[in-house]
N, CA and C atoms as an extended XYZ file, in Angstrom:
351
Properties=species:S:1:pos:R:3:atomname:S:1:resname:S:1:resid:I:1 pbc="F F F"
N        75.801       83.153       42.736 N   ALA     1
C        74.427       83.246       42.234 CA  ALA     1
C        73.957       81.857       41.815 C   ALA     1
N        72.699       81.607       42.029 N   ASN     2
C        72.086       80.366       41.590 CA  ASN     2
C        71.561       80.588       40.179 C   ASN     2
N        72.215       79.997       39.191 N   TRP     3
C        71.860       80.259       37.794 CA  TRP     3
C        70.447       79.840       37.455 C   TRP     3
N        69.855       78.921       38.201 N   GLY     4
C        68.477       78.513       37.944 CA  GLY     4
C        67.483       79.620       38.211 C   GLY     4
N        67.892       80.625       39.000 N   ASP     5
C        67.008       81.741       39.318 CA  ASP     5
C        66.935       82.769       38.203 C   ASP     5
N        67.884       82.699       37.282 N   PHE     6
C        67.953       83.718       36.265 CA  PHE     6
C        67.457       83.184       34.936 C   PHE     6
N        66.742       84.033       34.211 N   VAL     7
C        66.210       83.605       32.926 CA  VAL     7
C        67.061       84.043       31.761 C   VAL     7
N        68.014       84.920       31.982 N   GLY     8
C        68.847       85.335       30.864 CA  GLY     8
C        70.013       86.171       31.307 C   GLY     8
N        70.921       86.336       30.407 N   LEU     9
C        72.062       87.202       30.618 CA  LEU     9
C        72.077       88.144       29.429 C   LEU     9
N        71.904       89.429       29.701 N   PHE    10
C        71.803       90.404       28.631 CA  PHE    10
C        73.030       91.295       28.654 C   PHE    10
N        73.484       91.686       27.476 N   LEU    11
C        74.663       92.535       27.380 CA  LEU    11
C        74.263       93.927       26.935 C   LEU    11
N        74.790       94.915       27.599 N   SER    12
C        74.585       96.315       27.253 CA  SER    12
C        75.971       96.919       27.128 C   SER    12
N        76.454       97.129       25.911 N   GLY    13
C        77.845       97.520       25.716 CA  GLY    13
C        78.686       96.335       26.129 C   GLY    13
N        79.572       96.547       27.090 N   SER    14
C        80.341       95.413       27.599 CA  SER    14
C        79.969       95.126       29.055 C   SER    14
N        78.803       95.627       29.490 N   GLU    15
C        78.332       95.368       30.846 CA  GLU    15
C        77.256       94.289       30.794 C   GLU    15
N        77.345       93.307       31.671 N   SER    16
C        76.339       92.251       31.688 CA  SER    16
C        75.387       92.466       32.854 C   SER    16
N        74.127       92.165       32.617 N   ILE    17
C        73.097       92.294       33.646 CA  ILE    17
C        72.307       90.994       33.674 C   ILE    17
N        72.229       90.371       34.834 N   ARG    18
C        71.425       89.160       34.979 CA  ARG    18
C        70.005       89.572       35.326 C   ARG    18
N        69.034       88.926       34.693 N   ILE    19
C        67.636       89.264       34.915 CA  ILE    19
C        66.957       88.126       35.677 C   ILE    19
N        66.328       88.463       36.778 N   LYS    20
C        65.608       87.498       37.604 CA  LYS    20
C        64.118       87.831       37.514 C   LYS    20
N        63.299       86.817       37.508 N   MET    21
C        61.861       87.028       37.465 CA  MET    21
C        61.311       87.048       38.894 C   MET    21
N        60.461       88.018       39.165 N   SER    22
C        59.822       88.125       40.477 CA  SER    22
C        58.308       88.142       40.293 C   SER    22
N        57.614       87.577       41.265 N   TRP    23
C        56.155       87.523       41.239 CA  TRP    23
C        55.584       88.392       42.361 C   TRP    23
N        54.442       89.039       42.072 N   TYR    24
C        53.786       89.954       43.004 CA  TYR    24
C        52.290       89.678       43.055 C   TYR    24
N        51.678       89.992       44.199 N   TRP    25
C        50.227       89.908       44.318 CA  TRP    25
C        49.703       91.281       44.710 C   TRP    25
N        48.513       91.612       44.217 N   LYS    26
C        47.924       92.917       44.502 CA  LYS    26
C        47.372       92.883       45.914 C   LYS    26
N        47.945       93.705       46.790 N   ASN    27
C        47.581       93.633       48.201 CA  ASN    27
C        46.508       94.620       48.609 C   ASN    27
N        46.290       95.678       47.824 N   ASP    28
C        45.276       96.668       48.187 CA  ASP    28
C        44.520       97.067       46.931 C   ASP    28
N        43.296       96.615       46.832 N   LEU    29
C        42.501       96.833       45.626 CA  LEU    29
C        42.061       98.285       45.467 C   LEU    29
N        42.248       99.103       46.502 N   ARG    30
C        41.891      100.523       46.399 CA  ARG    30
C        42.896      101.291       45.547 C   ARG    30
N        44.133      100.772       45.430 N   PHE    31
C        45.173      101.443       44.667 CA  PHE    31
C        45.097      101.059       43.190 C   PHE    31
N        45.475      102.006       42.335 N   LYS    32
C        45.648      101.693       40.918 CA  LYS    32
C        46.921      100.863       40.794 C   LYS    32
N        47.024      100.068       39.753 N   ASP    33
C        48.159       99.159       39.580 CA  ASP    33
C        49.510       99.851       39.657 C   ASP    33
N        49.616      101.063       39.130 N   GLU    34
C        50.906      101.745       39.082 CA  GLU    34
C        51.253      102.515       40.357 C   GLU    34
N        50.348      102.576       41.320 N   GLU    35
C        50.597      103.321       42.555 CA  GLU    35
C        51.458      102.526       43.535 C   GLU    35
N        52.284      103.269       44.287 N   ASP    36
C        53.086      102.643       45.339 CA  ASP    36
C        52.160      102.007       46.358 C   ASP    36
N        52.523      100.837       46.821 N   GLY    37
C        51.725      100.161       47.829 CA  GLY    37
C        50.657       99.238       47.281 C   GLY    37
N        50.495       99.213       45.964 N   ALA    38
C        49.462       98.364       45.379 CA  ALA    38
C        49.874       96.894       45.335 C   ALA    38
N        51.173       96.627       45.200 N   TRP    39
C        51.662       95.264       45.002 CA  TRP    39
C        52.639       94.860       46.099 C   TRP    39
N        52.614       93.564       46.446 N   THR    40
C        53.545       92.984       47.405 CA  THR    40
C        54.255       91.818       46.733 C   THR    40
N        55.573       91.762       46.899 N   ALA    41
C        56.340       90.664       46.313 CA  ALA    41
C        56.108       89.391       47.121 C   ALA    41
N        55.971       88.282       46.429 N   TYR    42
C        55.970       86.982       47.102 CA  TYR    42
C        57.355       86.791       47.714 C   TYR    42
N        57.465       85.930       48.697 N   SER    43
C        58.774       85.614       49.262 CA  SER    43
C        59.648       85.044       48.143 C   SER    43
N        60.970       85.121       48.318 N   ASP    44
C        61.879       84.570       47.303 CA  ASP    44
C        61.577       83.098       47.046 C   ASP    44
N        61.318       82.354       48.112 N   GLU    45
C        61.025       80.922       47.972 CA  GLU    45
C        59.743       80.696       47.172 C   GLU    45
N        58.675       81.415       47.528 N   ASP    46
C        57.412       81.266       46.793 CA  ASP    46
C        57.567       81.713       45.344 C   ASP    46
N        58.286       82.798       45.133 N   SER    47
C        58.487       83.304       43.782 CA  SER    47
C        59.219       82.276       42.915 C   SER    47
N        60.213       81.608       43.478 N   LYS    48
C        60.936       80.557       42.749 CA  LYS    48
C        60.004       79.400       42.404 C   LYS    48
N        59.165       79.014       43.354 N   ARG    49
C        58.228       77.902       43.119 CA  ARG    49
C        57.202       78.277       42.052 C   ARG    49
N        56.701       79.511       42.110 N   ILE    50
C        55.729       79.981       41.124 CA  ILE    50
C        56.375       80.032       39.745 C   ILE    50
N        57.594       80.567       39.674 N   GLU    51
C        58.307       80.670       38.395 CA  GLU    51
C        58.562       79.289       37.798 C   GLU    51
N        58.928       78.326       38.628 N   ALA    52
C        59.165       76.958       38.132 CA  ALA    52
C        57.896       76.371       37.528 C   ALA    52
N        56.772       76.566       38.190 N   ALA    53
C        55.487       76.061       37.666 CA  ALA    53
C        55.125       76.784       36.367 C   ALA    53
N        55.360       78.091       36.331 N   PHE    54
C        55.074       78.885       35.142 CA  PHE    54
C        55.906       78.403       33.953 C   PHE    54
N        57.194       78.136       34.186 N   LYS    55
C        58.083       77.669       33.116 CA  LYS    55
C        57.691       76.290       32.602 C   LYS    55
N        57.040       75.499       33.464 N   LYS    56
C        56.581       74.166       33.049 CA  LYS    56
C        55.240       74.240       32.325 C   LYS    56
N        54.749       75.463       32.102 N   ASN    57
C        53.470       75.700       31.415 CA  ASN    57
C        52.271       75.118       32.148 C   ASN    57
N        52.375       75.045       33.476 N   GLN    58
C        51.225       74.590       34.250 CA  GLN    58
C        50.131       75.646       34.152 C   GLN    58
N        48.882       75.199       34.103 N   LYS    59
C        47.755       76.132       34.042 CA  LYS    59
C        47.454       76.704       35.418 C   LYS    59
N        47.643       75.887       36.451 N   THR    60
C        47.410       76.319       37.827 CA  THR    60
C        48.560       75.836       38.699 C   THR    60
N        48.654       76.422       39.891 N   PHE    61
C        49.697       76.053       40.835 CA  PHE    61
C        49.152       76.223       42.249 C   PHE    61
N        49.271       75.167       43.063 N   LYS    62
C        48.826       75.235       44.448 CA  LYS    62
C        49.940       75.850       45.281 C   LYS    62
N        49.740       77.093       45.697 N   LEU    63
C        50.736       77.830       46.456 CA  LEU    63
C        50.808       77.353       47.895 C   LEU    63
N        49.640       77.044       48.473 N   SER    64
C        49.573       76.587       49.866 CA  SER    64
C        48.260       75.832       50.052 C   SER    64
N        47.982       75.432       51.281 N   ASP    65
C        46.704       74.775       51.556 CA  ASP    65
C        45.533       75.734       51.374 C   ASP    65
N        45.826       77.014       51.368 N   LYS    66
C        44.791       78.040       51.308 CA  LYS    66
C        44.653       78.693       49.927 C   LYS    66
N        45.775       78.818       49.192 N   TYR    67
C        45.774       79.581       47.938 CA  TYR    67
C        46.237       78.782       46.731 C   TYR    67
N        45.661       79.134       45.588 N   LYS    68
C        45.996       78.532       44.307 CA  LYS    68
C        46.188       79.665       43.296 C   LYS    68
N        47.078       79.464       42.343 N   ILE    69
C        47.331       80.455       41.299 CA  ILE    69
C        46.826       79.924       39.967 C   ILE    69
N        46.135       80.799       39.245 N   ASP    70
C        45.650       80.491       37.895 CA  ASP    70
C        46.469       81.355       36.937 C   ASP    70
N        47.386       80.726       36.191 N   PHE    71
C        48.278       81.468       35.309 CA  PHE    71
C        47.550       82.066       34.109 C   PHE    71
N        46.515       81.407       33.611 N   SER    72
C        45.816       81.934       32.437 CA  SER    72
C        45.086       83.233       32.755 C   SER    72
N        44.607       83.384       33.987 N   SER    73
C        43.902       84.599       34.406 CA  SER    73
C        44.792       85.553       35.200 C   SER    73
N        45.985       85.095       35.562 N   LEU    74
C        46.903       85.839       36.423 CA  LEU    74
C        46.209       86.297       37.708 C   LEU    74
N        45.638       85.301       38.388 N   ILE    75
C        45.016       85.566       39.685 CA  ILE    75
C        45.456       84.524       40.703 C   ILE    75
N        45.404       84.940       41.963 N   GLN    76
C        45.574       84.035       43.099 CA  GLN    76
C        44.199       83.986       43.752 C   GLN    76
N        43.714       82.793       44.069 N   HIS    77
C        42.406       82.704       44.714 CA  HIS    77
C        42.442       81.695       45.850 C   HIS    77
N        41.486       81.848       46.737 N   ARG    78
C        41.358       80.870       47.811 CA  ARG    78
C        40.832       79.577       47.223 C   ARG    78
N        41.367       78.488       47.699 N   ILE    79
C        40.953       77.179       47.181 CA  ILE    79
C        39.484       76.917       47.496 C   ILE    79
N        39.046       77.290       48.701 N   GLU    80
C        37.665       77.022       49.111 CA  GLU    80
C        36.663       78.039       48.586 C   GLU    80
N        37.123       79.193       48.090 N   ASP    81
C        36.215       80.229       47.602 CA  ASP    81
C        36.891       80.992       46.469 C   ASP    81
N        36.658       80.548       45.252 N   ARG    82
C        37.306       81.133       44.074 CA  ARG    82
C        36.949       82.612       43.890 C   ARG    82
N        35.863       83.071       44.484 N   ASN    83
C        35.481       84.476       44.371 CA  ASN    83
C        36.397       85.396       45.173 C   ASN    83
N        37.130       84.847       46.117 N   ARG    84
C        38.099       85.638       46.896 CA  ARG    84
C        39.427       85.532       46.178 C   ARG    84
N        39.705       86.516       45.336 N   GLN    85
C        40.871       86.447       44.466 CA  GLN    85
C        41.592       87.789       44.391 C   GLN    85
N        42.853       87.710       43.980 N   ARG    86
C        43.696       88.892       43.803 CA  ARG    86
C        44.485       88.732       42.508 C   ARG    86
N        44.766       89.854       41.881 N   ALA    87
C        45.602       89.841       40.681 CA  ALA    87
C        47.044       89.520       41.073 C   ALA    87
N        47.765       88.899       40.150 N   ILE    88
C        49.194       88.651       40.321 CA  ILE    88
C        49.906       89.170       39.082 C   ILE    88
N        51.203       89.409       39.217 N   LYS    89
C        51.980       89.814       38.043 CA  LYS    89
C        53.404       89.296       38.164 C   LYS    89
N        54.061       89.229       37.026 N   ARG    90
C        55.433       88.723       36.897 CA  ARG    90
C        56.275       89.818       36.264 C   ARG    90
N        57.362       90.184       36.932 N   LEU    91
C        58.225       91.247       36.421 CA  LEU    91
C        59.677       90.818       36.394 C   LEU    91
N        60.420       91.392       35.468 N   GLU    92
C        61.860       91.206       35.434 CA  GLU    92
C        62.468       92.183       36.436 C   GLU    92
N        63.417       91.711       37.200 N   ALA    93
C        64.086       92.570       38.175 CA  ALA    93
C        65.587       92.422       38.011 C   ALA    93
N        66.293       93.444       37.507 N   PRO    94
C        67.756       93.358       37.403 CA  PRO    94
C        68.352       93.113       38.779 C   PRO    94
N        69.278       92.176       38.881 N   THR    95
C        69.811       91.819       40.184 CA  THR    95
C        71.298       92.074       40.339 C   THR    95
N        72.069       92.026       39.268 N   GLU    96
C        73.518       92.194       39.371 CA  GLU    96
C        74.039       92.795       38.086 C   GLU    96
N        75.103       93.543       38.194 N   SER    97
C        75.820       93.949       36.987 CA  SER    97
C        77.305       93.831       37.261 C   SER    97
N        78.060       93.681       36.200 N   THR    98
C        79.500       93.557       36.346 CA  THR    98
C        80.150       94.778       35.720 C   THR    98
N        81.346       95.176       36.192 N   PRO    99
C        82.013       96.354       35.623 CA  PRO    99
C        82.281       96.174       34.141 C   PRO    99
N        82.287       97.299       33.415 N   LYS   100
C        82.526       97.247       31.977 CA  LYS   100
C        83.910       96.707       31.655 C   LYS   100
N        84.932       97.214       32.333 N   LYS   101
C        86.304       96.771       32.097 CA  LYS   101
C        87.032       96.721       33.428 C   LYS   101
N        87.955       95.815       33.531 N   LYS   102
C        88.758       95.738       34.756 CA  LYS   102
C        89.530       97.044       34.957 C   LYS   102
N        90.057       97.615       33.888 N   ALA   103
C        90.828       98.850       33.986 CA  ALA   103
C        89.970       99.979       34.557 C   ALA   103
N        88.688      100.049       34.152 N   ASP   104
C        87.785      101.081       34.670 CA  ASP   104
C        87.606      100.949       36.170 C   ASP   104
N        87.425       99.736       36.666 N   SER   105
C        87.213       99.555       38.097 CA  SER   105
C        88.506       99.803       38.869 C   SER   105
N        89.656       99.452       38.286 N   ASP   106
C        90.937       99.714       38.944 CA  ASP   106
C        91.195      101.206       39.039 C   ASP   106
N        90.855      101.944       37.982 N   ALA   107
C        91.086      103.389       37.956 CA  ALA   107
C        90.266      104.079       39.041 C   ALA   107
N        89.079      103.591       39.315 N   LYS   108
C        88.220      104.191       40.334 CA  LYS   108
C        88.791      103.993       41.735 C   LYS   108
N        89.569      102.936       41.927 N   GLN   109
C        90.092      102.627       43.240 CA  GLN   109
C        91.415      103.317       43.543 C   GLN   109
N        92.177      103.726       42.513 N   LYS   110
C        93.475      104.352       42.729 CA  LYS   110
C        93.294      105.847       42.953 C   LYS   110
N        93.948      106.406       43.975 N   PRO   111
C        93.850      107.844       44.189 CA  PRO   111
C        94.622      108.587       43.096 C   PRO   111
N        94.147      109.782       42.775 N   ALA   112
C        94.822      110.596       41.765 CA  ALA   112
C        96.151      111.090       42.311 C   ALA   112
N        97.153      111.213       41.436 N   LYS   113
C        98.462      111.716       41.844 CA  LYS   113
C        98.374      113.218       42.043 C   LYS   113
N        99.072      113.694       43.065 N   LYS   114
C        99.085      115.124       43.332 CA  LYS   114
C       100.056      115.800       42.362 C   LYS   114
N        99.670      116.962       41.889 N   ALA   115
C       100.537      117.727       40.981 CA  ALA   115
C       101.667      118.364       41.791 C   ALA   115
N       102.882      118.414       41.202 N   LYS   116
C       104.032      119.040       41.872 CA  LYS   116
C       103.915      120.546       41.749 C   LYS   116
N       104.286      121.266       42.815 N   ALA   117
C       104.193      122.732       42.808 CA  ALA   117
C       105.417      123.378       42.226 C   ALA   117
């Protein structure tokens, strides 16, 4: 794992979960925010670039020759026409977890002994 991609390591009992930040843009304005199909994830590469700019507290970020992101408004807009814009959002996405105990994972792999008749 690339540790720069993760913003934290959280413990739940003795299980660790790494949290990665992902960025999304609203792809269909006809859908409500919580409906399936309303949001599309940026590519991993773009999401990393957006997250890096966000962590540097940049107010805006030029995503491409065509699009710019405004972090204060959480929108992506066309550089040549600011009225053509879409909402964006940032979410935590659990990416990995580790077994609670080595003994627990070993026990799952060993077949149970057959009882003698």
